[in-house]
C-alpha positions in Angstrom: 41.7 -15.8 -2.8 39.0 -16.5 -0.5 36.1 -14.9 -1.3 34.4 -13.3 -5.3 31.2 -11.3 -5.4 29.7 -12.3 -8.6 27.2 -9.6 -10.3 25.3 -9.7 -13.3 24.5 -6.6 -14.0 22.3 -4.7 -18.0 22.2 -1.0 -17.7 22.2 -0.7 -14.0 24.5 2.3 -13.8 21.6 3.9 -11.3 22.5 1.3 -8.9 25.1 -0.6 -9.1 27.7 1.8 -7.1 25.0 0.9 -4.5 26.1 -2.5 -4.7 29.6 -2.1 -5.0 30.5 0.1 -2.5 28.7 -2.7 0.1 30.8 -5.1 -1.0 34.3 -3.9 -1.8 35.7 -4.5 1.3 35.2 -8.1 1.7 35.6 -9.4 -1.8 39.1 -10.4 -3.1 37.6 -10.5 -6.4 34.9 -9.0 -8.0 33.3 -10.0 -11.4 30.7 -7.8 -13.3 28.7 -10.6 -16.3 27.4 -7.5 -18.3 25.2 -8.8 -21.1 24.8 -5.9 -23.4 24.4 -2.4 -21.4 24.3 1.0 -23.4 25.2 2.9 -20.0 27.7 3.8 -17.7 27.5 0.1 -16.2 31.1 -0.7 -17.6 32.9 2.3 -17.0 31.2 2.0 -13.7 32.3 -1.0 -12.6 36.0 -1.1 -13.6 36.0 2.2 -11.3 35.4 -0.4 -8.7 38.2 -3.0 -10.1 35.6 -5.4 -11.1 36.5 -8.0 -14.2 33.7 -6.9 -16.4 32.8 -10.1 -18.6 30.8 -9.6 -21.6 28.4 -12.5 -21.6 25.3 -12.2 -25.0 22.2 -12.4 -23.5 19.9 -15.2 -24.7 17.0 -14.6 -23.0 18.7 -16.9 -19.5 20.1 -16.0 -16.6 21.6 -18.9 -15.8 23.7 -18.7 -18.9 24.8 -15.4 -17.4 25.5 -16.6 -13.9 27.8 -19.8 -15.4 30.0 -17.5 -17.0 30.9 -16.1 -14.5 31.4 -19.2 -12.3 33.6 -20.3 -15.0 35.7 -17.5 -14.3 36.0 -17.5 -10.8 39.8 -17.7 -8.7 38.5 -17.7 -5.5 37.7 -20.2 -3.1 34.4 -18.9 -2.3 31.5 -16.8 -4.1 28.9 -14.4 -2.9 26.3 -13.8 -6.0 24.5 -10.9 -5.9 22.2 -8.8 -8.5 23.0 -5.3 -9.5 20.0 -3.9 -7.4 20.8 -5.9 -3.7 23.4 -4.5 -1.6 24.3 -5.9 1.8 23.8 -4.1 5.0 25.2 -4.9 8.6 29.1 -6.0 9.4 30.5 -7.7 6.8 34.5 -7.5 7.6 36.1 -10.0 9.3 33.7 -11.9 10.3 32.6 -12.7 7.6 35.8 -13.6 6.1 36.6 -15.4 9.7 33.5 -18.2 9.5 34.5 -18.4 5.4 38.0 -20.0 6.4 36.9 -22.0 9.5 33.3 -24.0 8.0 33.1 -27.1 7.1 29.6 -26.2 5.4 30.0 -25.4 1.6 27.1 -23.3 1.0 25.2 -20.6 3.1 21.4 -18.6 3.0 21.8 -15.4 3.8 19.1 -13.6 5.3 17.2 -11.2 2.9 15.3 -8.1 3.0 13.0 -7.1 0.0 11.4 -3.5 -0.2 8.5 -3.5 -2.7 6.3 -0.9 -1.7 7.8 2.9 -3.4 6.1 4.8 -0.7 7.1 3.3 2.9 10.4 1.3 3.6 8.1 -0.5 6.7 6.9 -2.8 3.9 9.1 -5.8 3.3 9.5 -9.1 2.3 12.0 -11.4 4.6 13.6 -14.3 3.3 16.7 -16.6 3.1 18.4 -17.4 -0.3 21.6 -19.4 -1.1 24.0 -17.0 -2.3 27.1 -18.1 -0.7 28.9 -21.4 -1.7 32.1 -23.0 -2.7 33.7 -22.2 -6.4 35.7 -25.5 -6.1 32.6 -28.2 -5.7 31.4 -28.2 -9.5 28.1 -26.3 -8.2 26.2 -24.2 -11.1 22.8 -22.8 -12.0 19.9 -24.1 -13.6 16.5 -22.0 -15.0 16.0 -19.5 -17.7 14.5 -17.2 -14.8 14.8 -17.4 -10.8 17.5 -19.7 -11.1 18.5 -22.7 -9.0 21.8 -23.5 -8.1 22.6 -27.5 -8.5 25.0 -29.4 -7.7 25.8 -31.9 -11.2 29.0 -32.8 -12.9 30.5 -30.1 -15.2 30.7 -32.7 -18.3 27.1 -33.5 -18.2 26.9 -29.6 -18.9 24.5 -29.4 -15.8 21.5 -31.3 -17.1 22.1 -34.8 -15.1 21.3 -36.0 -12.0 20.5 -32.5 -10.6 20.3 -32.3 -7.4 19.6 -28.5 -5.5 21.9 -27.2 -3.2 21.1 -26.0 0.5 22.8 -24.8 3.5 22.2 -23.0 6.5 21.9 -19.8 7.3 25.0 -17.5 8.1 25.5 -16.4 11.4 27.0 -13.2 10.7 25.7 -10.0 11.1 25.2 -9.9 8.0 21.9 -8.8 5.7 21.3 -8.5 1.7 18.8 -5.6 1.1 17.1 -5.8 -2.3 14.3 -3.2 -4.3 14.4 -4.3 -7.3 10.3 -5.3 -6.7 9.3 -1.9 -6.3 6.5 -1.2 -8.8 8.5 2.2 -9.9 11.9 0.0 -10.6 9.8 -3.1 -12.0 7.8 -0.2 -14.5 10.8 1.9 -15.8 13.1 -1.1 -16.3 10.3 -3.4 -17.4 11.3 -5.9 -15.5 8.0 -8.3 -15.7 7.8 -7.5 -20.0 11.4 -9.1 -19.9 10.1 -12.2 -17.1 7.1 -12.8 -19.2 9.0 -13.0 -22.4 10.6 -15.7 -21.0 8.1 -18.1 -19.0 5.6 -17.1 -22.1 8.8 -19.6 -23.7 9.1 -22.0 -21.2 5.2 -22.5 -20.9 5.3 -22.9 -24.9 7.3 -25.9 -24.3 6.1 -27.0 -20.3 2.6 -26.0 -20.2 1.9 -27.9 -16.9 5.2 -27.1 -14.9 4.0 -25.6 -11.4 7.0 -24.0 -11.7 6.3 -22.0 -14.5 2.8 -21.7 -13.9 3.6 -19.7 -10.3 6.2 -17.3 -12.2 3.6 -16.6 -14.5 1.2 -15.9 -12.1 3.8 -13.4 -10.1 4.3 -11.8 -13.2 1.0 -10.7 -14.1 0.5 -9.6 -10.5 3.5 -7.1 -11.6 2.4 -6.2 -14.4 -1.2 -5.4 -12.0 -3.0 -8.2 -14.4 -4.4 -9.9 -11.7 -7.5 -11.5 -13.3 -5.1 -13.8 -15.2 -3.2 -14.2 -12.3 -5.4 -16.9 -10.9 -6.1 -19.3 -13.0 -1.8 -19.6 -13.4 -1.5 -19.7 -9.6 -4.5 -21.9 -9.2 -3.1 -24.7 -11.8 0.2 -24.2 -10.4 -1.0 -25.6 -6.6 -3.2 -27.9 -8.5 0.1 -29.7 -10.0 2.5 -28.8 -7.3 4.2 -31.4 -5.0 3.6 -31.3 -1.6 7.8 -30.7 -0.9 8.6 -28.3 -3.4 10.6 -25.4 -1.4 8.5 -23.3 -3.1 5.0 -24.5 -2.4 4.4 -22.4 1.0 5.2 -19.0 -0.9 2.7 -20.1 -3.9 0.1 -20.5 -1.1 0.5 -17.4 0.1 0.6 -15.7 -3.3 -2.8 -17.6 -4.2 -4.6 -16.5 -1.5 -3.3 -13.1 -1.9 -4.6 -13.2 -5.2 -7.8 -14.3 -4.4 -8.3 -12.0 -1.8 -7.5 -9.1 -4.0 -9.9 -10.3 -6.3 -13.2 -10.1 -3.3 -13.2 -13.9 -3.3 -13.1 -14.4 0.3 -14.7 -17.6 0.5 -12.2 -19.1 -2.2 -9.3 -17.6 0.0 -10.6 -19.3 3.0 -11.4 -23.1 1.6 -7.9 -22.8 0.7 -6.3 -21.6 3.5 -8.0 -23.7 5.8 -6.7 -26.5 3.9 -3.1 -25.5 4.2 -3.0 -23.7 7.6 -3.0 -27.5 8.6 0.1 -28.4 6.8 2.2 -25.0 6.9 1.2 -24.6 10.7 4.0 -22.5 11.5 3.4 -19.9 8.5 2.7 -17.1 10.5 1.6 -15.4 7.0 -1.0 -17.9 6.6 -3.2 -17.4 9.3 -2.5 -13.6 8.8 -4.3 -13.4 5.3 -6.9 -16.2 7.0 -8.0 -13.2 9.2 -8.2 -11.0 6.5 -10.2 -13.5 4.6 -12.4 -14.3 7.7 -12.9 -9.9 8.1 -13.9 -10.1 4.5 -16.6 -12.7 5.0 -18.1 -11.0 8.2 -16.5 -13.8 10.6 -15.2 -11.1 12.9 -14.2 -12.7 16.0 -13.4 -15.8 13.8 -11.1 -13.4 12.4 -9.8 -12.1 15.8 -8.4 -15.2 16.5 -7.2 -16.0 13.3 -5.1 -12.6 13.7 -3.9 -14.0 17.9 -3.0 -17.0 16.1 -0.9 -15.5 13.5 1.4 -13.0 16.4 1.6 -15.7 19.0 3.4 -17.6 16.0 5.6 -15.0 14.5 6.7 -13.7 18.0 7.7 -17.6 19.3 8.5 -20.1 15.8 9.6 -18.0 13.6 12.3 -15.5 15.0 12.5 -12.1 15.5 12.7 -8.8 14.4 16.3 -7.0 15.4 15.0 -3.3 14.9 18.3 -2.2 15.8 20.2 -4.3 12.7 16.9 -4.5 10.7 17.7 -8.4 10.8 15.3 -10.9 11.2 15.3 -14.8 10.9 12.5 -15.3 8.4 12.8 -19.2 9.4 11.7 -20.9 6.6 9.3 -19.0 4.9 9.0 -16.0 3.4 7.0 -13.4 5.1 5.9 -9.8 5.5 7.4 -7.4 8.1 4.1 -7.7 9.3 4.5 -10.8 10.6 6.5 -9.5 13.4 3.8 -7.6 14.7 3.2 -4.3 13.1 1.1 -5.4 10.3 -1.4 -8.1 12.0 -2.0 -5.8 15.6 -3.3 -3.2 13.0 -5.5 -6.0 11.4 -6.4 -6.8 15.0 -7.2 -3.4 15.8 -9.6 -2.9 12.9 -11.0 -5.7 13.6 -11.9 -4.9 17.1 -13.1 -1.3 16.3 -15.7 -2.9 13.9 -16.7 -5.0 16.8 -17.6 -2.0 18.5 -14.4 -2.6 21.1 -12.7 0.4 20.9 -10.1 0.0 24.1 -8.9 -3.6 22.7 -8.4 -1.6 19.2 -6.6 0.8 20.8 -4.6 -1.4 22.4 -3.9 -3.3 19.6 -3.1 -0.2 17.2 -0.4 1.2 20.4 1.3 -2.2 20.2 1.9 -2.0 16.4 3.5 1.4 17.3 6.4 0.5 20.0 9.0 -1.1 17.3 8.4 1.0 14.4 6.0 4.1 13.2 3.5 2.2 10.8 1.2 4.9 9.6 -2.2 3.2 8.9 -1.7 2.0 12.6 -1.3 5.9 14.0 -4.8 6.4 12.2 -6.2 3.2 12.9 -5.7 4.7 16.7 -6.6 8.2 16.0 -10.1 8.0 14.2 -10.6 5.4 16.9 -9.9 8.0 19.8 -11.8 10.9 18.2 -14.8 8.0 17.5 -14.9 7.5 21.2 -14.9 11.2 22.1 -10.7 12.5 22.2 -10.3 15.6 21.3 -8.0 16.6 18.7 -5.5 17.9 20.5 -5.8 14.7 23.0 -4.9 12.7 20.1 -1.9 14.5 19.0 -0.5 14.0 22.3 -1.2 10.6 22.8 0.5 9.8 19.8 3.1 12.2 20.5 4.3 10.2 23.0 5.0 6.7 20.9 7.8 8.4 19.1 11.2 7.8 20.4 13.2 9.9 22.9 15.5 11.6 21.0 13.7 11.6 17.9 13.5 15.3 15.5 10.4 17.1 16.3 10.2 18.6 12.9 10.3 14.9 11.8 7.4 14.1 14.6 5.6 17.1 13.7 5.5 15.8 9.9 4.2 12.4 10.9 1.4 14.0 13.4 0.4 16.4 11.0 0.1 13.7 8.5 -2.4 11.8 11.0 -4.3 14.3 11.7 -5.1 15.7 8.2 -5.9 12.0 7.3 -9.0 12.3 10.2 -10.0 15.4 10.1 -8.8 17.7 12.3 -7.0 20.2 10.1 -6.4 22.9 12.2 -4.8 20.8 14.6 -2.7 19.5 11.4 -2.0 23.0 9.7 -0.2 23.6 13.3 1.7 20.6 13.6 2.5 21.4 9.9 4.1 25.3 10.5 5.7 24.5 14.1 7.3 21.2 11.6 8.2 24.0 8.7 9.7 26.6 11.2 12.2 23.5 13.0 13.1 23.0 9.7 14.2 26.1 8.4 11.4 25.8 5.6 9.6 29.1 7.2 11.7 31.4 8.3 9.3 34.2 9.4 5.6 34.5 9.9 4.5 37.6 8.3 1.3 36.8 6.8 -2.7 37.2 8.3 -3.7 35.1 11.2 -0.1 34.0 11.8 0.3 32.2 8.8 2.7 32.5 6.1 2.9 34.8 2.6 5.4 34.7 0.0 8.5 36.2 1.6 7.5 34.0 4.8 9.4 30.6 3.3 13.5 29.9 3.0 15.1 30.4 0.0 17.0 27.2 0.8 16.5 24.1 -0.4 14.7 21.7 2.7 14.8 18.2 3.0 11.2 18.4 3.1 9.5 15.1 0.3 7.6 16.0 -2.5 4.7 14.5 -0.7 5.1 16.2 2.8 5.0 19.7 0.7 1.8 18.3 -1.3 0.2 17.4 1.8 1.2 21.1 3.9 -0.8 22.9 1.1 -3.7 20.8 0.7 -3.9 21.0 5.0 -3.7 25.0 4.0 -6.5 24.3 1.4 -9.2 22.8 3.7 -8.3 25.4 6.2 -9.4 27.7 3.3 -5.9 29.2 3.3 -5.2 29.3 -0.6 -3.3 31.9 -1.4 -1.1 30.6 1.7 -0.9 27.2 0.2 -0.2 29.0 -3.5 2.8 30.4 -2.0 4.2 27.3 -0.4 4.5 25.4 -3.2 5.6 28.7 -5.0 8.9 29.1 -3.0 9.5 25.2 -2.8 9.7 25.3 -7.2 11.5 28.3 -6.9 14.0 27.1 -4.7 15.0 23.5 -6.2 17.8 23.2 -8.0 18.1 23.1 -11.6 19.6 19.0 -11.0 16.9 18.5 -9.1 14.2 19.5 -11.6 16.1 17.3 -14.1 15.9 14.4 -12.0 12.4 14.6 -10.8 11.4 14.1 -14.6 12.6 10.1 -14.2 12.0 10.1 -10.3 9.3 7.6 -8.2 7.9 11.0 -7.8 5.3 10.9 -10.8 2.3 9.7 -9.1 2.7 12.6 -6.5 3.3 15.4 -8.9 0.0 14.8 -10.3 -2.3 15.2 -7.3 0.2 17.9 -6.5 -0.9 19.7 -10.3 -4.7 19.3 -9.7 -4.3 20.3 -6.0 -2.7 23.4 -7.1 -5.1 23.9 -10.3 -8.2 23.6 -8.1 -6.3 26.4 -5.5 -6.2 28.6 -8.3 -9.3 28.1 -9.6 -10.6 28.6 -6.7 -8.4 32.1 -6.1 -9.2 33.5 -9.7 -12.7 32.2 -9.4 -12.6 31.1 -13.5 -12.4 27.9 -14.5 -9.8 27.8 -17.1 -6.8 25.4 -18.6 -4.6 23.5 -15.1 -2.6 26.5 -13.8 -0.8 23.9 -11.4 0.5 22.0 -13.9 1.5 24.5 -16.3 3.6 25.6 -12.8 5.0 22.8 -13.1 5.7 21.8 -16.3 7.2 25.6 -16.4 9.6 25.6 -13.6 10.8 21.8 -14.5 11.8 22.6 -17.9 9.2 20.2 -19.4 7.4 21.0 -23.3 3.6 21.4 -22.4 3.3 17.9 -25.0 5.9 16.2 -23.3 3.9 16.2 -19.7 3.4 12.8 -19.7 3.2 11.9 -16.4 -0.2 14.4 -16.4 -3.9 13.2 -17.4 -5.1 16.3 -17.7 -5.5 17.8 -21.3 -4.6 22.0 -21.8 -8.3 22.5 -22.3 -10.8 24.2 -20.5 -12.8 22.3 -18.0 -15.7 21.7 -19.7 -13.8 20.2 -22.7 -12.5 18.0 -20.3 -12.7 13.9 -20.1 -15.6 13.3 -18.0 -12.8 10.5 -15.6 -10.2 13.1 -15.9 -13.0 15.7 -15.0 -14.5 13.8 -12.2 -11.5 13.3 -10.0 -11.1 17.4 -9.7 -15.1 17.4 -8.7 -14.0 14.6 -6.0 -11.0 16.7 -5.0 -12.8 19.4 -4.4 -15.5 17.4 -2.2 -13.0 16.2 0.2 -10.8 19.7 0.9 -14.3 21.2 1.7 -14.6 23.6 -0.9 -18.2 22.4 -2.3 -19.3 26.3 -4.2 -16.2 25.5 -6.3 -17.3 21.5 -7.1 -20.7 22.6 -7.9 -19.4 25.0 -10.6 -17.1 22.0 -11.8 -20.1 19.7 -12.2 -22.3 22.5 -13.9 -19.8 22.1 -16.3 -20.4 18.4 -16.9 -24.1 17.4 -17.1 -22.8 13.9 -16.7 -21.2 14.8 -13.1 -24.5 15.8 -11.8 -24.8 11.9 -10.4 -21.2 11.3 -9.2 -21.4 14.5 -7.4 -24.2 13.3 -5.5 -22.7 10.2 -4.1 -19.6 11.4 -4.0 -21.1 14.3 -1.6 -23.4 11.6 0.6 -19.9 9.4 0.7 -17.8 12.0 1.8 -20.3 12.7 4.8 -22.2 15.2 2.9 -25.4 13.3 3.8 -28.1 15.9 4.5 -26.7 17.9 1.7 -26.1 14.7 -1.1 -30.3 13.5 -0.1 -31.9 16.9 -0.7 -29.7 16.6 -3.8 -30.9 13.5 -5.0 -34.3 14.2 -4.1 -34.5 16.7 -6.6 -33.0 14.7 -9.0 -36.1 13.0 -8.6 -38.6 15.1 -9.2 -36.7 16.6 -12.1 -36.7 12.7 -14.1 -38.7 10.8 -12.5 -36.8 8.4 -11.7 -33.9 7.4 -9.1 -30.6 5.3 -10.3 -29.9 2.1 -8.1 -26.6 4.3 -6.5 -29.4 7.0 -5.2 -31.9 4.6 -3.9 -29.4 2.6 -1.7 -28.0 5.8 -0.2 -31.7 7.1 0.2 -32.8 3.8 1.8 -29.5 4.1 3.9 -29.7 7.5 5.5 -33.5 5.9 5.9 -32.3 3.3 7.8 -30.3 5.2 10.1 -32.9 7.3 10.9 -34.9 4.5 12.3 -37.3 4.7 9.5 -36.5 0.8 8.7 -40.1 0.0 6.7 -39.1 3.7 3.9 -35.9 2.1 4.2 -36.7 -1.8 3.3 -39.1 -1.0 0.4 -35.8 1.4 -1.9 -33.9 -1.8 -0.6 -35.8 -3.9 -2.1 -36.7 -2.3 -5.5 -32.6 -2.7 -6.2 -32.0 -6.1 -4.4 -31.2 -7.5 -7.9 -29.2 -4.6 -9.0 -25.6 -4.9 -10.2 -23.3 -3.3 -8.3 -25.7 -2.2 -5.5 -27.6 -5.6 -5.4 -25.5 -8.0 -2.7 -25.5 -4.7 -0.6 -29.1 -4.2 -0.9 -30.1 -7.4 0.3 -27.5 -7.4 3.0 -29.7 -3.7 3.9 -33.1 -5.7 4.1 -32.1 -8.2 6.1 -31.0 -5.5 8.5 -34.3 -3.2 8.3 -36.4 -6.3 9.0 -34.3 -7.8 11.8 -34.3 -4.0 13.4 -38.8 -4.0 12.6 -38.1 -7.3 14.4 -36.6 -6.3 17.0 -38.5 -3.1 17.5 -42.1 -5.5 18.0 -40.4 -7.2 20.8 -40.6 -4.2 22.9 -43.2 -4.5 25.8 -44.3 -1.6 24.7 -45.3 -3.0 21.0 -47.6 -5.8 21.2 -51.0 -5.4 21.5 -52.5 -9.0 22.6 -55.5 -9.7 24.8 -53.8 -11.9 27.7 -51.2 -9.8 30.2 -47.4 -10.1 29.3 -44.4 -9.0 31.1 -42.3 -9.4 27.9 -39.9 -12.2 29.7 -40.2 -15.0 27.4 -39.1 -12.7 24.0 -35.8 -11.2 25.9 -33.7 -14.8 24.2 -35.8 -14.0 20.8 -34.5 -10.2 21.0 -31.0 -11.7 21.8 -31.1 -14.1 18.8 -32.1 -11.0 16.7 -29.5 -8.9 17.8 -27.0 -11.4 17.2 -28.1 -11.9 13.5 -28.0 -7.9 12.8 -24.3 -8.0 13.9 -23.6 -10.8 11.7 -25.3 -8.7 9.0 -23.8 -5.4 9.5 -20.0 -7.1 10.0 -20.9 -8.1 6.2 -19.8 -4.1 5.6 -23.0 -3.8 3.7 -23.5 0.0 5.0 -21.4 3.1 4.0 -18.3 3.4 6.4 -17.7 6.7 7.1 -13.7 7.6 8.6 -13.2 10.3 11.0 -13.0 13.1 8.3 -16.4 12.2 7.1 -18.2 11.2 10.2 -17.3 15.1 11.4 -19.6 16.1 8.3 -22.7 13.3 9.2 -26.2 13.9 11.2 -26.7 17.7 10.1 -23.6 19.0 11.0 -21.8 20.0 8.0 -23.0 23.6 7.7 -21.0 24.5 4.9 -22.8 22.0 3.0 -25.5 24.4 1.6 -23.2 26.0 -0.1 -23.1 23.7 -2.2 -27.0 24.1 -3.1 -26.3 27.6 -4.5 -29.5 28.5 -6.1 -31.1 27.6 -2.9 
């Protein structure tokens, strides 16, 4: 027999069928090495004709792999995990290659899906998974096992040599989704891996590969701060020629950036890009580090280098087959241009180069729809004065011809919603809902749907799309329509789907929907009582109140909620323009007064926030560092630099705001210096035409640009910009006692 497929599994009933379907037409033999499944894994494997081996699990992946290899009856072996599957043409081309090749092993291109929210976020790599079964190869390592060559008699322990081979030249890609956070959490993968790695480190505490695996596992567990020392120690000890070293550098730099240590990331990357000059991801990360450090011109140059390398050196992505030649490095999809162009657009926008920003965002959207790029482009167009409808049509032109109109409208609606174009977004949601059959008739007032407008048939809209549509209606003041939308969605959900949601990846979205729905009901009812949206979801989904584990909302009156939970409701109410409700909620929790003021300011309700902060000062006789910083920023924006400087200097040593206040002080001083150099400001006795001060003014303006690039000032997005500069008249409603 030519080809056998070996799969290790334990409680993989939910994904094994996908894997087996993808290889059933190429395998002469399927071996599933099961290490103790208690679900339907074994029965499912048998249905596909697999030979099931029962292997005792001893926290050692290589021992399970080797148990399967010992039972191989084929010339070639393809090794998979249960959460992997093959894509592309996998029939005669592969088998013909195996019959004629002289190579004993091949690497396969891999695409790793690691984001629950988007299939566009991928890692691309190559892995040695296909090899001859008659060469004495076996696996070594309890975790992240490696194929090695050694004599069987030695037990794979002496004179071991790692096996490598060329990339398989067939249209075949191995896809893996086990890195998704929801999968890692649901199957406790990170905890299992940590147990094995801890044991390894107890025996080999300075092993760089073990330290690297420990750091990666800490990141998967959300313990990024604990990952840094392990990755730093691994970097210090890893041999220069270690095959995983480039990936270690990449992951170490990402951790440093996540921990807001751009200077350390820069020091690391400046050294390592010289060693790996063709690793596009390192240049991309350098751009991110430089951007975080306020070095925007240099950041743009680093991103441009990443684009150049990714398109000329590392291979290109074939969108039709979704196959990418990753070269010798693990790389992200963004290295093909999407992520880098989006980052370039953001940098150019920060530098005020709006046309260049739009061009890069548009280039990011050429091959694939990337929501951050679309939002960045829409935000920039709004900034330079485009109307909402013109922005929507500019984005619509980027979609491929023939793409479903309802799908296009949903994506456009989501983008327009994120730049505060609520009315435009509402029309797009409505058109998309009608196209998809979600809305069958419009009977409500103002051409909007009522409870009887929605179809009784099940829709293919996702929970997040249903939530966003309802939120948009709320932001337009149409609370009854939002309530009707969500009620009808739950009504037509089949019982089986309700059960499936309990353990799905949609739990975070459901939690947000419960909060949004509760706010909607409070607005309609004008009484603040226990979470109505939460109760409705639990009732419809058949959950007992005590088992509503996905929600953080207690079943108590709002004034008895924990302050952190209550703050989530206030924040969402402010973001959705529900200011009177936000005021009522704030009154239930005296501890939320300060946070509400700051949330108002940060969401663009600048004048209302300033008045409330001044009232607090009149009442309390003191201001917090956050209040002083925001008032100082407001004075700065009004050109009152001396008064702003006084407030910034008061809090220059104040923890969270100290660094930003020091930069604000520097900016205020530079502004005053620039103003003093204006000819009309000079009061000397000798004649002066102002010409000798031009160079000084240029230097001061350049210094001001560098200070501002460090991001000390609050950055308002398009939603919030619409409310600034006194343009948010509805903010007066927040001060209902005026």
